[in-house]
A tleap script that builds the chain and sets N, CA, C and O, in Angstrom:
source leaprc.protein.ff14SB
mol = sequence {
  NMET TYR PRO VAL ILE ASN GLN ASN PRO ASP
  LEU ASN ALA THR GLY ASP SER PHE TRP ASP
  GLN PHE SER HIE ILE PRO GLY THR ILE GLU
  SER ARG VAL PRO THR PHE ASP LYS SER LEU
  ASP ALA TYR PHE ASP GLN HIE PHE ALA ALA
  ILE ILE GLU GLU TRP ASP LEU VAL THR GLY
  THR ASP LEU ASP ARG LEU GLU ASN ARG LEU
  ALA HIE VAL SER ASP GLU ILE THR ARG LEU
  TYR ALA GLU LYS VAL ALA ILE GLU ALA ARG
  ALA GLN ARG LEU ASP GLU LEU ILE SER HIE
  LEU GLU LYS SER CLEU
}
set mol.1.N position { -1.250 -7.300 -55.017 }
set mol.1.CA position { -1.455 -6.804 -56.344 }
set mol.1.C position { -1.642 -5.290 -56.355 }
set mol.1.O position { -1.161 -4.606 -57.259 }
set mol.2.N position { -2.345 -4.767 -55.344 }
set mol.2.CA position { -2.569 -3.327 -55.293 }
set mol.2.C position { -1.413 -2.657 -54.564 }
set mol.2.O position { -0.844 -3.249 -53.647 }
set mol.3.N position { -1.047 -1.416 -54.957 }
set mol.3.CA position { 0.051 -0.742 -54.267 }
set mol.3.C position { -0.340 -0.407 -52.829 }
set mol.3.O position { -1.483 -0.051 -52.542 }
set mol.4.N position { 0.612 -0.526 -51.964 }
set mol.4.CA position { 0.379 -0.241 -50.551 }
set mol.4.C position { 0.875 1.175 -50.274 }
set mol.4.O position { 2.031 1.498 -50.547 }
set mol.5.N position { 0.012 2.003 -49.739 }
set mol.5.CA position { 0.389 3.388 -49.456 }
set mol.5.C position { 1.237 3.447 -48.201 }
set mol.5.O position { 2.217 4.189 -48.151 }
set mol.6.N position { 0.880 2.686 -47.201 }
set mol.6.CA position { 1.636 2.695 -45.952 }
set mol.6.C position { 2.914 1.893 -46.102 }
set mol.6.O position { 2.934 0.829 -46.719 }
set mol.7.N position { 3.997 2.435 -45.515 }
set mol.7.CA position { 5.224 1.656 -45.500 }
set mol.7.C position { 5.061 0.459 -44.575 }
set mol.7.O position { 5.624 -0.607 -44.824 }
set mol.8.N position { 4.311 0.631 -43.539 }
set mol.8.CA position { 4.013 -0.447 -42.611 }
set mol.8.C position { 2.505 -0.666 -42.649 }
set mol.8.O position { 1.767 0.084 -42.011 }
set mol.9.N position { 2.030 -1.663 -43.371 }
set mol.9.CA position { 0.600 -1.851 -43.547 }
set mol.9.C position { -0.136 -2.180 -42.255 }
set mol.9.O position { -1.364 -2.107 -42.226 }
set mol.10.N position { 0.579 -2.544 -41.173 }
set mol.10.CA position { -0.084 -2.866 -39.915 }
set mol.10.C position { -0.558 -1.617 -39.176 }
set mol.10.O position { -1.435 -1.700 -38.316 }
set mol.11.N position { 0.016 -0.465 -39.505 }
set mol.11.CA position { -0.384 0.764 -38.833 }
set mol.11.C position { -1.649 1.316 -39.471 }
set mol.11.O position { -1.908 1.107 -40.656 }
set mol.12.N position { -2.433 2.028 -38.663 }
set mol.12.CA position { -3.651 2.623 -39.226 }
set mol.12.C position { -3.283 3.861 -40.045 }
set mol.12.O position { -2.125 4.280 -40.044 }
set mol.13.N position { -4.250 4.443 -40.736 }
set mol.13.CA position { -3.991 5.543 -41.666 }
set mol.13.C position { -3.500 6.806 -40.962 }
set mol.13.O position { -2.881 7.659 -41.597 }
set mol.14.N position { -3.760 6.936 -39.691 }
set mol.14.CA position { -3.319 8.146 -38.990 }
set mol.14.C position { -1.926 7.985 -38.400 }
set mol.14.O position { -1.409 8.911 -37.776 }
set mol.15.N position { -1.324 6.844 -38.585 }
set mol.15.CA position { 0.018 6.610 -38.061 }
set mol.15.C position { 1.081 7.149 -38.990 }
set mol.15.O position { 0.909 8.214 -39.582 }
set mol.16.N position { 2.186 6.421 -39.125 }
set mol.16.CA position { 3.298 6.843 -39.962 }
set mol.16.C position { 3.097 6.386 -41.401 }
set mol.16.O position { 3.892 5.602 -41.920 }
set mol.17.N position { 2.065 6.859 -42.034 }
set mol.17.CA position { 1.853 6.495 -43.429 }
set mol.17.C position { 2.849 7.248 -44.294 }
set mol.17.O position { 3.491 8.199 -43.848 }
set mol.18.N position { 2.962 6.820 -45.495 }
set mol.18.CA position { 3.866 7.465 -46.448 }
set mol.18.C position { 3.514 8.943 -46.601 }
set mol.18.O position { 4.402 9.794 -46.641 }
set mol.19.N position { 2.229 9.244 -46.685 }
set mol.19.CA position { 1.773 10.623 -46.889 }
set mol.19.C position { 1.954 11.472 -45.628 }
set mol.19.O position { 2.217 12.671 -45.720 }
set mol.20.N position { 1.816 10.859 -44.465 }
set mol.20.CA position { 1.996 11.611 -43.221 }
set mol.20.C position { 3.439 12.057 -43.038 }
set mol.20.O position { 3.696 13.040 -42.343 }
set mol.21.N position { 4.372 11.361 -43.642 }
set mol.21.CA position { 5.780 11.734 -43.503 }
set mol.21.C position { 6.101 13.033 -44.230 }
set mol.21.O position { 7.097 13.683 -43.912 }
set mol.22.N position { 5.285 13.419 -45.191 }
set mol.22.CA position { 5.523 14.683 -45.883 }
set mol.22.C position { 5.417 15.875 -44.945 }
set mol.22.O position { 6.093 16.886 -45.135 }
set mol.23.N position { 4.572 15.754 -43.939 }
set mol.23.CA position { 4.408 16.881 -43.014 }
set mol.23.C position { 5.641 17.070 -42.139 }
set mol.23.O position { 5.791 18.123 -41.520 }
set mol.24.N position { 6.532 16.075 -42.072 }
set mol.24.CA position { 7.731 16.178 -41.238 }
set mol.24.C position { 8.943 16.678 -42.017 }
set mol.24.O position { 10.025 16.812 -41.445 }
set mol.25.N position { 8.784 16.957 -43.315 }
set mol.25.CA position { 9.897 17.458 -44.113 }
set mol.25.C position { 10.145 18.912 -43.704 }
set mol.25.O position { 9.223 19.728 -43.721 }
set mol.26.N position { 11.398 19.239 -43.332 }
set mol.26.CA position { 11.658 20.628 -42.940 }
set mol.26.C position { 11.521 21.572 -44.134 }
set mol.26.O position { 11.952 21.243 -45.239 }
set mol.27.N position { 10.923 22.739 -43.915 }
set mol.27.CA position { 10.712 23.690 -45.002 }
set mol.27.C position { 9.601 23.214 -45.905 }
set mol.27.O position { 8.820 22.336 -45.537 }
set mol.28.N position { 9.534 23.773 -47.043 }
set mol.28.CA position { 8.514 23.348 -47.993 }
set mol.28.C position { 9.192 22.688 -49.181 }
set mol.28.O position { 10.339 22.992 -49.508 }
set mol.29.N position { 8.488 21.806 -49.805 }
set mol.29.CA position { 9.026 21.135 -50.979 }
set mol.29.C position { 9.254 22.168 -52.078 }
set mol.29.O position { 10.206 22.069 -52.852 }
set mol.30.N position { 8.378 23.147 -52.136 }
set mol.30.CA position { 8.474 24.176 -53.161 }
set mol.30.C position { 9.812 24.912 -53.088 }
set mol.30.O position { 10.375 25.290 -54.115 }
set mol.31.N position { 10.318 25.112 -51.869 }
set mol.31.CA position { 11.583 25.830 -51.734 }
set mol.31.C position { 12.769 24.991 -52.200 }
set mol.31.O position { 13.837 25.544 -52.461 }
set mol.32.N position { 12.615 23.693 -52.310 }
set mol.32.CA position { 13.702 22.809 -52.719 }
set mol.32.C position { 13.676 22.458 -54.198 }
set mol.32.O position { 14.685 22.028 -54.758 }
set mol.33.N position { 12.532 22.641 -54.826 }
set mol.33.CA position { 12.382 22.238 -56.218 }
set mol.33.C position { 12.509 23.475 -57.111 }
set mol.33.O position { 11.716 24.408 -56.990 }
set mol.34.N position { 13.501 23.487 -58.005 }
set mol.34.CA position { 13.608 24.640 -58.910 }
set mol.34.C position { 12.461 24.624 -59.909 }
set mol.34.O position { 12.100 23.574 -60.442 }
set mol.35.N position { 11.903 25.779 -60.152 }
set mol.35.CA position { 10.805 25.873 -61.103 }
set mol.35.C position { 11.078 27.005 -62.076 }
set mol.35.O position { 11.930 27.861 -61.841 }
set mol.36.N position { 10.351 26.989 -63.147 }
set mol.36.CA position { 10.471 28.050 -64.140 }
set mol.36.C position { 10.044 29.390 -63.548 }
set mol.36.O position { 10.632 30.430 -63.841 }
set mol.37.N position { 8.993 29.343 -62.696 }
set mol.37.CA position { 8.510 30.578 -62.076 }
set mol.37.C position { 9.594 31.239 -61.241 }
set mol.37.O position { 9.753 32.459 -61.279 }
set mol.38.N position { 10.337 30.446 -60.492 }
set mol.38.CA position { 11.387 31.005 -59.639 }
set mol.38.C position { 12.500 31.625 -60.469 }
set mol.38.O position { 12.990 32.707 -60.148 }
set mol.39.N position { 12.897 30.942 -61.534 }
set mol.39.CA position { 13.966 31.497 -62.359 }
set mol.39.C position { 13.468 32.734 -63.107 }
set mol.39.O position { 14.232 33.676 -63.319 }
set mol.40.N position { 12.205 32.740 -63.502 }
set mol.40.CA position { 11.636 33.903 -64.155 }
set mol.40.C position { 11.544 35.077 -63.180 }
set mol.40.O position { 11.856 36.213 -63.539 }
set mol.41.N position { 11.117 34.802 -61.950 }
set mol.41.CA position { 11.073 35.842 -60.927 }
set mol.41.C position { 12.457 36.409 -60.658 }
set mol.41.O position { 12.619 37.622 -60.529 }
set mol.42.N position { 13.442 35.549 -60.575 }
set mol.42.CA position { 14.815 36.016 -60.330 }
set mol.42.C position { 15.294 36.879 -61.485 }
set mol.42.O position { 15.953 37.897 -61.268 }
set mol.43.N position { 14.972 36.484 -62.703 }
set mol.43.CA position { 15.369 37.269 -63.869 }
set mol.43.C position { 14.734 38.661 -63.822 }
set mol.43.O position { 15.411 39.667 -64.032 }
set mol.44.N position { 13.414 38.707 -63.539 }
set mol.44.CA position { 12.739 40.001 -63.466 }
set mol.44.C position { 13.279 40.848 -62.317 }
set mol.44.O position { 13.410 42.063 -62.462 }
set mol.45.N position { 13.593 40.234 -61.184 }
set mol.45.CA position { 14.159 40.990 -60.066 }
set mol.45.C position { 15.484 41.634 -60.453 }
set mol.45.O position { 15.744 42.778 -60.079 }
set mol.46.N position { 16.310 40.934 -61.181 }
set mol.46.CA position { 17.621 41.449 -61.549 }
set mol.46.C position { 17.552 42.496 -62.656 }
set mol.46.O position { 18.364 43.420 -62.680 }
set mol.47.N position { 16.604 42.366 -63.564 }
set mol.47.CA position { 16.561 43.212 -64.752 }
set mol.47.C position { 15.325 44.105 -64.814 }
set mol.47.O position { 14.943 44.557 -65.893 }
set mol.48.N position { 14.704 44.360 -63.677 }
set mol.48.CA position { 13.426 45.071 -63.658 }
set mol.48.C position { 13.524 46.469 -64.268 }
set mol.48.O position { 12.684 46.835 -65.090 }
set mol.49.N position { 14.516 47.244 -63.889 }
set mol.49.CA position { 14.641 48.614 -64.401 }
set mol.49.C position { 14.842 48.617 -65.917 }
set mol.49.O position { 14.242 49.428 -66.623 }
set mol.50.N position { 15.678 47.721 -66.413 }
set mol.50.CA position { 15.927 47.656 -67.858 }
set mol.50.C position { 14.670 47.218 -68.609 }
set mol.50.O position { 14.407 47.711 -69.705 }
set mol.51.N position { 13.904 46.312 -68.043 }
set mol.51.CA position { 12.678 45.840 -68.695 }
set mol.51.C position { 11.665 46.976 -68.777 }
set mol.51.O position { 11.023 47.159 -69.810 }
set mol.52.N position { 11.518 47.740 -67.696 }
set mol.52.CA position { 10.591 48.871 -67.702 }
set mol.52.C position { 11.000 49.871 -68.780 }
set mol.52.O position { 10.158 50.374 -69.524 }
set mol.53.N position { 12.291 50.152 -68.857 }
set mol.53.CA position { 12.788 51.109 -69.851 }
set mol.53.C position { 12.605 50.576 -71.272 }
set mol.53.O position { 12.132 51.296 -72.152 }
set mol.54.N position { 12.978 49.321 -71.492 }
set mol.54.CA position { 12.915 48.742 -72.837 }
set mol.54.C position { 11.485 48.592 -73.326 }
set mol.54.O position { 11.191 48.884 -74.486 }
set mol.55.N position { 10.600 48.142 -72.461 }
set mol.55.CA position { 9.213 47.927 -72.855 }
set mol.55.C position { 8.384 49.196 -72.739 }
set mol.55.O position { 7.200 49.201 -73.075 }
set mol.56.N position { 9.003 50.273 -72.263 }
set mol.56.CA position { 8.334 51.568 -72.096 }
set mol.56.C position { 7.089 51.428 -71.217 }
set mol.56.O position { 6.017 51.928 -71.558 }
set mol.57.N position { 7.246 50.743 -70.088 }
set mol.57.CA position { 6.150 50.542 -69.150 }
set mol.57.C position { 5.949 51.782 -68.287 }
set mol.57.O position { 6.883 52.555 -68.077 }
set mol.58.N position { 4.752 51.965 -67.798 }
set mol.58.CA position { 4.424 53.103 -66.950 }
set mol.58.C position { 4.614 52.686 -65.496 }
set mol.58.O position { 4.137 51.634 -65.070 }
set mol.59.N position { 5.321 53.531 -64.740 }
set mol.59.CA position { 5.537 53.262 -63.321 }
set mol.59.C position { 4.605 54.132 -62.490 }
set mol.59.O position { 3.918 55.003 -63.024 }
set mol.60.N position { 4.583 53.895 -61.188 }
set mol.60.CA position { 3.765 54.699 -60.282 }
set mol.60.C position { 4.164 56.162 -60.317 }
set mol.60.O position { 3.307 57.044 -60.262 }
set mol.61.N position { 5.454 56.425 -60.409 }
set mol.61.CA position { 5.942 57.803 -60.486 }
set mol.61.C position { 5.448 58.469 -61.767 }
set mol.61.O position { 5.043 59.632 -61.756 }
set mol.62.N position { 5.484 57.725 -62.869 }
set mol.62.CA position { 4.974 58.268 -64.136 }
set mol.62.C position { 3.490 58.613 -64.023 }
set mol.62.O position { 3.048 59.652 -64.512 }
set mol.63.N position { 2.728 57.731 -63.375 }
set mol.63.CA position { 1.295 57.988 -63.205 }
set mol.63.C position { 1.044 59.223 -62.345 }
set mol.63.O position { 0.144 60.012 -62.634 }
set mol.64.N position { 1.841 59.393 -61.286 }
set mol.64.CA position { 1.700 60.575 -60.434 }
set mol.64.C position { 1.964 61.847 -61.227 }
set mol.64.O position { 1.220 62.821 -61.118 }
set mol.65.N position { 3.041 61.832 -62.036 }
set mol.65.CA position { 3.350 63.003 -62.866 }
set mol.65.C position { 2.242 63.280 -63.877 }
set mol.65.O position { 1.880 64.434 -64.106 }
set mol.66.N position { 1.700 62.217 -64.484 }
set mol.66.CA position { 0.616 62.405 -65.450 }
set mol.66.C position { -0.640 62.956 -64.779 }
set mol.66.O position { -1.330 63.799 -65.352 }
set mol.67.N position { -0.936 62.487 -63.579 }
set mol.67.CA position { -2.100 63.009 -62.849 }
set mol.67.C position { -1.919 64.485 -62.528 }
set mol.67.O position { -2.864 65.266 -62.642 }
set mol.68.N position { -0.706 64.876 -62.126 }
set mol.68.CA position { -0.440 66.289 -61.837 }
set mol.68.C position { -0.577 67.139 -63.098 }
set mol.68.O position { -1.154 68.226 -63.062 }
set mol.69.N position { -0.044 66.640 -64.210 }
set mol.69.CA position { -0.166 67.369 -65.475 }
set mol.69.C position { -1.623 67.484 -65.901 }
set mol.69.O position { -2.053 68.534 -66.379 }
set mol.70.N position { -2.387 66.397 -65.728 }
set mol.70.CA position { -3.801 66.420 -66.098 }
set mol.70.C position { -4.567 67.429 -65.248 }
set mol.70.O position { -5.422 68.150 -65.763 }
set mol.71.N position { -4.271 67.486 -63.965 }
set mol.71.CA position { -4.928 68.461 -63.092 }
set mol.71.C position { -4.584 69.879 -63.521 }
set mol.71.O position { -5.453 70.751 -63.552 }
set mol.72.N position { -3.312 70.113 -63.852 }
set mol.72.CA position { -2.890 71.448 -64.295 }
set mol.72.C position { -3.575 71.826 -65.611 }
set mol.72.O position { -4.059 72.948 -65.759 }
set mol.73.N position { -3.617 70.898 -66.558 }
set mol.73.CA position { -4.257 71.166 -67.848 }
set mol.73.C position { -5.758 71.409 -67.653 }
set mol.73.O position { -6.328 72.294 -68.292 }
set mol.74.N position { -6.398 70.632 -66.779 }
set mol.74.CA position { -7.829 70.827 -66.517 }
set mol.74.C position { -8.090 72.211 -65.937 }
set mol.74.O position { -9.040 72.886 -66.334 }
set mol.75.N position { -7.246 72.633 -64.999 }
set mol.75.CA position { -7.385 73.981 -64.422 }
set mol.75.C position { -7.199 75.044 -65.494 }
set mol.75.O position { -7.934 76.030 -65.534 }
set mol.76.N position { -6.220 74.841 -66.355 }
set mol.76.CA position { -5.946 75.804 -67.426 }
set mol.76.C position { -7.124 75.893 -68.409 }
set mol.76.O position { -7.485 76.982 -68.854 }
set mol.77.N position { -7.717 74.744 -68.742 }
set mol.77.CA position { -8.870 74.728 -69.647 }
set mol.77.C position { -10.041 75.466 -69.018 }
set mol.77.O position { -10.731 76.230 -69.693 }
set mol.78.N position { -10.268 75.243 -67.732 }
set mol.78.CA position { -11.358 75.928 -67.028 }
set mol.78.C position { -11.131 77.440 -67.056 }
set mol.78.O position { -12.059 78.206 -67.313 }
set mol.79.N position { -9.899 77.863 -66.793 }
set mol.79.CA position { -9.573 79.288 -66.800 }
set mol.79.C position { -9.755 79.884 -68.198 }
set mol.79.O position { -10.330 80.963 -68.344 }
set mol.80.N position { -9.270 79.186 -69.219 }
set mol.80.CA position { -9.407 79.681 -70.587 }
set mol.80.C position { -10.862 79.759 -71.024 }
set mol.80.O position { -11.250 80.694 -71.725 }
set mol.81.N position { -11.666 78.792 -70.619 }
set mol.81.CA position { -13.087 78.820 -70.971 }
set mol.81.C position { -13.771 80.017 -70.317 }
set mol.81.O position { -14.596 80.681 -70.946 }
set mol.82.N position { -13.434 80.295 -69.063 }
set mol.82.CA position { -14.010 81.454 -68.380 }
set mol.82.C position { -13.601 82.746 -69.086 }
set mol.82.O position { -14.417 83.655 -69.233 }
set mol.83.N position { -12.353 82.833 -69.521 }
set mol.83.CA position { -11.898 84.020 -70.266 }
set mol.83.C position { -12.620 84.127 -71.603 }
set mol.83.O position { -12.969 85.226 -72.034 }
set mol.84.N position { -12.848 82.984 -72.266 }
set mol.84.CA position { -13.559 82.982 -73.548 }
set mol.84.C position { -14.970 83.535 -73.364 }
set mol.84.O position { -15.427 84.351 -74.164 }
set mol.85.N position { -15.655 83.095 -72.319 }
set mol.85.CA position { -17.013 83.574 -72.053 }
set mol.85.C position { -16.992 85.079 -71.786 }
set mol.85.O position { -17.860 85.808 -72.266 }
set mol.86.N position { -16.005 85.541 -71.022 }
set mol.86.CA position { -15.900 86.978 -70.726 }
set mol.86.C position { -15.618 87.778 -71.992 }
set mol.86.O position { -16.198 88.846 -72.190 }
set mol.87.N position { -14.736 87.276 -72.851 }
set mol.87.CA position { -14.408 87.981 -74.112 }
set mol.87.C position { -15.623 88.011 -75.034 }
set mol.87.O position { -15.883 89.026 -75.680 }
set mol.88.N position { -16.375 86.900 -75.102 }
set mol.88.CA position { -17.575 86.871 -75.935 }
set mol.88.C position { -18.605 87.883 -75.433 }
set mol.88.O position { -19.277 88.535 -76.232 }
set mol.89.N position { -18.730 88.013 -74.112 }
set mol.89.CA position { -19.660 88.996 -73.554 }
set mol.89.C position { -19.206 90.415 -73.904 }
set mol.89.O position { -20.028 91.257 -74.266 }
set mol.90.N position { -17.915 90.682 -73.801 }
set mol.90.CA position { -17.388 91.998 -74.164 }
set mol.90.C position { -17.588 92.271 -75.649 }
set mol.90.O position { -17.953 93.381 -76.038 }
set mol.91.N position { -17.344 91.245 -76.487 }
set mol.91.CA position { -17.522 91.423 -77.933 }
set mol.91.C position { -18.987 91.698 -78.258 }
set mol.91.O position { -19.279 92.522 -79.125 }
set mol.92.N position { -19.899 91.032 -77.589 }
set mol.92.CA position { -21.332 91.259 -77.797 }
set mol.92.C position { -21.693 92.688 -77.405 }
set mol.92.O position { -22.438 93.367 -78.113 }
set mol.93.N position { -21.167 93.131 -76.287 }
set mol.93.CA position { -21.436 94.505 -75.822 }
set mol.93.C position { -20.859 95.519 -76.814 }
set mol.93.O position { -21.520 96.506 -77.136 }
set mol.94.N position { -19.632 95.287 -77.302 }
set mol.94.CA position { -19.041 96.193 -78.294 }
set mol.94.C position { -19.860 96.203 -79.583 }
set mol.94.O position { -20.030 97.257 -80.195 }
set mol.95.N position { -20.366 95.048 -80.001 }
set mol.95.CA position { -21.190 94.964 -81.207 }
set mol.95.C position { -22.469 95.781 -81.029 }
set mol.95.O position { -22.905 96.470 -81.951 }
set mol.96.N position { -23.061 95.701 -79.847 }
set mol.96.CA position { -24.263 96.480 -79.569 }
set mol.96.C position { -23.952 97.972 -79.605 }
set mol.96.O position { -24.736 98.750 -80.149 }
set mol.97.N position { -22.826 98.382 -79.037 }
set mol.97.CA position { -22.437 99.796 -79.041 }
set mol.97.C position { -22.176 100.299 -80.461 }
set mol.97.O position { -22.572 101.409 -80.817 }
set mol.98.N position { -21.502 99.466 -81.273 }
set mol.98.CA position { -21.233 99.842 -82.666 }
set mol.98.C position { -22.542 99.986 -83.425 }
set mol.98.O position { -22.722 100.938 -84.185 }
set mol.99.N position { -23.457 99.045 -83.223 }
set mol.99.CA position { -24.765 99.124 -83.900 }
set mol.99.C position { -25.499 100.386 -83.485 }
set mol.99.O position { -26.117 101.044 -84.322 }
set mol.100.N position { -25.443 100.734 -82.214 }
set mol.100.CA position { -26.116 101.937 -81.710 }
set mol.100.C position { -25.487 103.184 -82.335 }
set mol.100.O position { -26.205 104.099 -82.739 }
set mol.101.N position { -24.127 103.230 -82.420 }
set mol.101.CA position { -23.448 104.373 -83.023 }
set mol.101.C position { -23.797 104.503 -84.520 }
set mol.101.O position { -24.014 105.610 -85.011 }
set mol.102.N position { -23.849 103.383 -85.233 }
set mol.102.CA position { -24.166 103.404 -86.647 }
set mol.102.C position { -25.589 103.948 -86.882 }
set mol.102.O position { -25.826 104.680 -87.842 }
set mol.103.N position { -26.509 103.591 -86.019 }
set mol.103.CA position { -27.891 104.045 -86.158 }
set mol.103.C position { -28.004 105.539 -85.847 }
set mol.103.O position { -28.846 106.236 -86.413 }
set mol.104.N position { -27.165 106.015 -84.961 }
set mol.104.CA position { -27.243 107.432 -84.590 }
set mol.104.C position { -26.601 108.347 -85.623 }
set mol.104.O position { -26.856 109.551 -85.590 }
set mol.105.N position { -25.793 107.844 -86.528 }
set mol.105.CA position { -25.170 108.668 -87.560 }
set mol.105.C position { -26.057 108.848 -88.693 }
set mol.105.O position { -25.695 109.517 -89.660 }
savepdb mol mol.pdb
quit
C-alpha cells in the first residue's frame, strides 16, 4: 500500500536505493534542465551593453569618472574658499584704510 523508495526492497538504505542513484548521474541535473533563470541570463549576456545604454545604468567606468570629477570640484571649492577669505581680509583692510583717510580729512 505504501510506496517503496528502493527499487529493490531487499537492499538496505545505503545500497542502490532510488535516491542513491542520483549521485551517479553525470554532471548536474541543473545543467540538463532548462530554466527561466538560464534563459534570462543568456538574454542579459547577449544584450548587456544595450540594456545599460537603454536603462541609463551607471557602470564602473562612469563611477570612476564621477569620482575624479568630484575630487576636482572639491579641490576647486577649497581653492575658491581660500581666495574668498583672502579677498574678504583685503576688503576689510581697505575699508579700515578708507575710514582712516576719511577721518584725517
